[in-house]
N, C-alpha and C positions, 0 to 999 in steps of 0.2 A: 504494500500500500504506500504508494509514493505520495499521495495527496493527504494522507492522514498525518496529524502531528506526531512527531516522534518523541519518545521519552528522553532521547539523547540530548535534545536541546536544553532541557532543564539541568542536566548534569553538567553541561558546558558552563552554564552560568554559575553553578556552585563551585566549580574549579577555577573560576576567574577567566572565563572564556573571552571577556573583553580585555584586551591588553593594550594599555595606552603607553606609548613610547614618548618620553620627554626629550626634546632636542635642546641641549643647553648652549649650543653654539651662538645663537643670537643673544642670549643672556650674557655670555662671555664677551661678545663684541660690545654690548652696551656698557659693561663694567670697564672694559679697556678704554672706551671713549671717555667715560666719566673720570677715570684715573688720569688720563692725559689732560683733560680740562682742569682738574684740580691742581696738577703740577704746574701748568702754565700760569694759572691764576695766583697760586701761592708764591711763585717766584717773582711775578710782577708786583705783588703786594710787598714782598721783602725789599725789592729794589726801590719802590716808591717810599717806603719808610726810611731807608738809608739816605735817599735824597733829601727827605724832609728833615732828618736829623742833621745832615750836613748843612742845610740852609739855616737851621737854628743854632749852629755852632756847637753841636754835641759831638761831632766827629772832629778830632784834632787834625788828622791827616787824611785827605781823600784817598791817596794811593794805599795807605796802610789799613784803612778802615778801623782805626783805633777809637774806641768810645772813651770819652772822658769819664773819670770816676764819679759816681754819685755818692761821695763821701760826706763827711760832716759829723753829725751826731748819730751815725749808723752804728749798728751792733757789730763789733768785730771780736774775734776770739782772742782775748789777751791772756797771757800767762802772768802769774803774779809778779815775776821778775821783770816783765816788760814795763817800759816807760812810755806812756802815751803822750805825744806832743801834737796838739791840735792847733790849726791855723784857720781863723775865720776870715770872711771877706773884708772886714774892716781892719785887717792886718794885726789883730790882737792874737796873742800866742798864749796857749795854756799848756802847762806840764802837769799831767795827772789832775786835771780840773782846777789847778791853781793858776790864776792869771800871772803872766810874767812879762815885764817890759822888755822890749827888744834890746835895750842897753844892758839889762841884767841877764840876758839869755846866755851869753858866753860863760859867765861865771857859774851859772847853774849847770850848764853842760859839762864844764870842767870838773865840777864836784861829782857829777854822775860818773864821769870817766875815771876819776880817781878811786871811786868806790869799786867799780868793776868795768873795765874797758870793753868787755864782751857783752855788756847789757844791750838788749835789743830795743831800739827806739822805733815805735810804731808811729809814723807820721801820718796824721789824719788831716788832709787838706780839704776844706770845703770847696765845692765845685765853683763857687764864686770868688775864691781866693786867687790872688795874683800869682802867676807862674814865677815871676821874679822873686816874690817873697819865699815861695817854696824852695827855689834854688838857693837863695841866700841862707835859708835855715839848713839845707843839706850841706852847704859849704861850711857853715859854723859847726855842724856836727862832726864833719871830717877834721876840721881844725882842732876840735876838742879831743880828737882821738876816738870818737865813736864811729865805727865803721859798719856795725850791724844795724842797718836801717831797713825798715819794711814800710811800704806805702799801703795804707789801708783804703779799702773801698767798700761801699755798701752793695750787697747783692740786690739787683733790681729785677 
């Protein structure tokens, strides 16, 4: 009986007679296109941020791509033996939170060097501080015999 319904049809449904095949090639193509778009957009965003930072003066050297430190009152990991020397934009200098006049700085630095010349000086320069003042203080540190100098910066 060819016209009569067969009982085999019901058995095929129970065994998963309908087999759907999923082709993931178009999905992979879409993901690859999205990945390329994200890479292009992210690199253009990074370049535009670098250009904006350079225009604002946050990049010291265009060729080197050096970011100026965001230092000042930032948290840095100091060891107890370290001496923190902070320079503010108004040219005021602090040694371990004690204000020191520029004229008295040499004397204080020599006293630190006499105590222990290997003392690490952590120089914290505010980003608004003059580069000339920072270099003057580094020269004074070297003249006093303090050669272990670390420049602190805040993680941004």
